[in-house]
C-alpha positions in Angstrom: 82.3 -11.1 -11.4 81.7 -10.3 -7.8 79.5 -7.3 -7.0 81.5 -6.1 -4.0 79.2 -3.3 -3.2 76.3 -5.7 -2.9 78.3 -8.1 -0.9 79.3 -5.4 1.6 75.8 -4.2 1.8 74.5 -7.7 2.7 77.3 -8.1 5.3 76.5 -4.7 6.9 72.8 -5.4 7.0 73.5 -8.8 8.7 75.7 -7.0 11.3 73.5 -4.0 12.1 72.9 -5.1 15.6 76.7 -5.5 16.2 77.3 -2.0 14.9 74.6 -0.6 17.1 75.9 -2.5 20.2 79.4 -1.2 19.7 78.2 2.3 19.1 76.1 2.3 22.3 79.1 1.0 24.2 81.0 4.2 23.3 78.6 6.4 25.3 79.9 8.3 28.3 78.2 8.2 31.7 77.1 11.2 33.7 76.1 13.5 30.9 72.8 15.3 30.8 72.2 14.1 27.3 70.2 11.6 25.3 73.5 10.1 24.4 74.5 9.4 28.0 74.9 5.8 29.1 72.9 6.8 32.1 69.9 8.0 30.1 67.8 5.0 30.8 66.4 1.9 29.2 63.7 3.7 27.2 66.2 6.2 25.8 68.6 3.4 24.9 65.9 1.6 23.0 65.1 4.7 21.1 68.8 5.2 20.2 69.1 1.6 19.2 66.2 1.9 16.7 67.4 5.2 15.4 71.0 3.9 15.0 69.7 0.9 13.1 68.0 3.3 10.7 71.3 5.2 10.4 73.2 2.1 9.5 70.6 0.9 7.0 70.6 4.4 5.4 74.4 4.5 5.1 74.6 1.0 3.8 72.0 1.8 1.1 74.5 4.3 -0.4 76.6 1.3 -1.6 73.8 0.2 -4.0 73.6 3.4 -6.1 70.1 4.6 -7.2 68.6 1.2 -6.4 69.4 1.7 -2.7 67.1 4.8 -2.5 69.7 6.5 -0.4 68.3 10.0 -1.1 64.8 9.1 0.0 66.1 7.3 3.1 68.4 10.2 4.0 65.4 12.7 4.0 63.3 10.4 6.2 66.2 9.9 8.5 67.0 13.6 8.8 63.4 14.5 9.7 63.1 11.7 12.3 66.4 12.5 14.0 65.9 16.2 13.9 62.4 16.0 15.5 63.7 13.6 18.1 66.8 15.7 19.0 64.7 18.9 19.2 62.2 17.2 21.5 65.1 16.1 23.8 66.8 19.5 23.6 69.9 18.0 22.1 72.3 20.4 20.4 73.6 20.0 16.8 77.2 19.6 18.2 76.1 16.6 20.3 74.6 15.0 17.2 77.7 15.6 15.2 79.8 14.0 17.9 77.4 11.0 18.0 77.5 10.6 14.2 81.3 10.8 14.3 81.3 7.7 16.6 78.8 5.9 14.3 81.2 6.6 11.4 84.1 5.1 13.4 82.2 1.9 14.3 80.7 1.6 10.8 84.1 1.7 9.2 85.5 -0.8 11.7 82.8 -3.2 10.4 84.0 -2.7 6.8 87.5 -3.4 7.9 86.3 -6.7 9.3 84.7 -7.6 6.1 87.9 -6.8 4.2 89.8 -8.9 6.7 87.6 -11.8 5.9 88.5 -11.5 2.2 92.2 -10.3 2.3 93.2 -11.8 -1.0 90.1 -11.0 -3.1 88.8 -7.5 -2.4 90.5 -5.1 -4.8 92.3 -2.1 -3.3 90.4 0.2 -5.7 87.1 -1.1 -4.4 88.1 -0.4 -0.8 89.1 3.1 -1.7 85.8 3.6 -3.4 84.0 2.4 -0.3 85.9 5.0 1.7 84.7 7.8 -0.6 81.1 6.5 -0.8 80.7 5.9 2.9 82.2 9.1 4.1 80.3 11.1 1.6 77.1 9.4 2.8 77.8 10.4 6.4 78.6 14.0 5.3 75.3 14.1 3.4 73.4 12.8 6.5 74.9 15.5 8.6 74.0 18.2 6.1 70.5 17.0 5.7 70.1 16.8 9.5 71.4 20.3 10.0 69.1 21.7 7.4 66.1 19.9 8.9 67.0 20.9 12.4 67.3 24.6 11.4 64.0 24.5 9.5 62.1 22.9 12.4 63.7 25.2 15.0 62.9 28.2 12.9 59.3 27.1 12.6 59.1 26.5 16.3 60.6 29.9 17.2 58.3 31.7 14.7 55.3 30.0 16.3 56.6 31.0 19.8 57.2 34.6 18.6 53.7 34.7 17.2 52.3 33.6 20.6 54.4 36.2 22.4 53.1 38.9 20.0 49.6 37.6 20.6 50.0 37.7 24.4 51.8 41.0 24.4 48.8 42.7 22.8 45.7 41.3 24.6 42.4 42.9 23.8 39.8 42.4 26.6 36.2 42.9 25.6 34.0 44.5 28.1 30.9 44.4 26.0 29.9 43.7 22.4 31.9 46.5 20.7 34.2 47.9 23.4 37.6 46.6 24.3 40.6 47.4 26.4 44.2 47.0 25.3 46.4 47.0 28.5 50.0 47.4 27.6 52.5 46.4 30.3 56.3 46.6 30.5 58.8 48.2 28.2 57.7 48.7 24.6 60.7 48.5 22.2 60.6 49.0 18.5 59.9 45.3 17.7 57.0 45.1 20.1 55.6 48.3 18.8 55.7 46.9 15.3 53.9 43.7 16.5 51.2 45.8 18.1 50.7 47.7 14.8 50.4 44.4 13.0 48.2 42.5 15.5 45.9 45.0 17.2 43.9 46.2 14.1 43.3 42.7 13.0 42.2 41.7 16.5 39.7 44.6 16.6 38.2 43.5 13.3 37.9 39.9 14.4 36.3 40.9 17.7 34.0 43.6 16.2 35.6 46.3 18.4 34.4 49.8 17.7 35.8 51.5 20.7 39.3 50.7 22.1 40.9 51.9 25.3 44.7 51.8 25.0 45.9 51.8 28.6 49.6 52.9 29.0 49.7 53.0 32.8 51.8 49.8 32.9 54.3 51.1 30.4 57.5 52.6 32.0 59.5 53.6 28.9 58.6 54.6 25.4 61.1 56.0 23.0 60.4 58.4 20.2 60.0 55.8 17.5 57.7 53.7 19.7 55.5 56.8 20.5 55.3 57.4 16.7 54.2 53.8 16.1 51.5 53.9 18.8 50.2 57.1 17.1 50.2 55.1 13.8 48.2 52.3 15.5 45.6 54.9 16.5 45.4 56.3 13.0 45.1 52.9 11.4 42.3 52.0 13.9 40.6 55.3 13.0 40.6 54.4 9.3 39.0 51.1 10.2 36.2 52.8 12.2 37.6 52.0 15.6 37.7 55.0 17.9 40.7 55.0 20.3 41.1 56.4 23.8 44.4 56.6 25.5 44.5 56.1 29.3 47.3 56.2 31.9 49.7 58.2 29.7 52.7 59.3 31.8 54.0 62.9 31.7 57.3 61.8 30.1 55.5 59.9 27.4 53.3 63.0 26.7 56.4 65.1 26.5 58.0 62.7 24.0 54.9 62.9 21.9 54.9 66.7 21.9 58.6 66.7 21.0 57.8 64.5 18.0 55.1 66.9 16.9 52.4 64.2 17.2 49.0 65.7 17.3 46.9 63.9 20.0 44.4 66.7 20.3 41.9 64.7 18.3 42.3 61.6 20.5 40.5 61.3 23.7 42.8 60.8 26.7 42.2 60.1 30.4 44.7 60.0 33.3 43.6 56.5 34.2 41.6 53.6 32.8 39.3 53.8 35.9 38.5 57.4 35.1 37.7 56.5 31.5 35.4 53.7 32.5 33.4 56.1 34.6 32.2 57.8 31.4 28.4 57.5 31.3 28.4 55.9 27.9 30.7 53.1 29.1 28.7 52.5 32.3 25.5 52.3 30.3 27.0 49.8 27.8 28.5 47.6 30.5 25.3 47.5 32.5 
């Protein structure tokens, strides 16, 4: 009895280059995309290698468990997702490209059936349709999941860097630092400051921190409250805080909130604060 799944798998593996050539021929020119026919020789070679992997992975679904389709699918999804993120390719472009692969791949199956018109059972062909289309659907799902995971990881890393850069602590001697805050501080940034600054002070052995607000234009009531919380947290950690450059409107907001800054040293400017004899002595 003929194992048609195996026979088709062998045929497809023997014709992988043909499938890839036909798929590459479907590319459109003039697009700013990795899938453009104008993308260059190096990009075309990358696509050729990746499409060969796609074809081998889909063909393996015909062999059941022995084809290791699940394992190959995971490897394929990770490779393609990393490549498309690196080339700034959207998921929709990948979906369109896979749709073209599906078309070319099935065309090859039709050729195989055409070579055996009297012998391939209709039920087998129908089963191939279900198996192959399901395999393509699973590839797209695996790719989308991997793309989302990798992009989320990248965005979280970028956000961490942004949080890090938005709360820079500049040491001016062993135990004294300056936290210059610039730009608008919204609720999210204020939360990041609350999370990042105390840890930075501990890492840098900061005992005295000047929080300079001269570069801050707007602070709402919630943000003012969170800055107050930062100061209280630092105090509990043994870090004494001084606020400099506080604007009149910010001071008014704090008073309206009922925040007691009377125990916190304040100065009209960072320059004035740094003229303090203790600071000059330590800096020198």
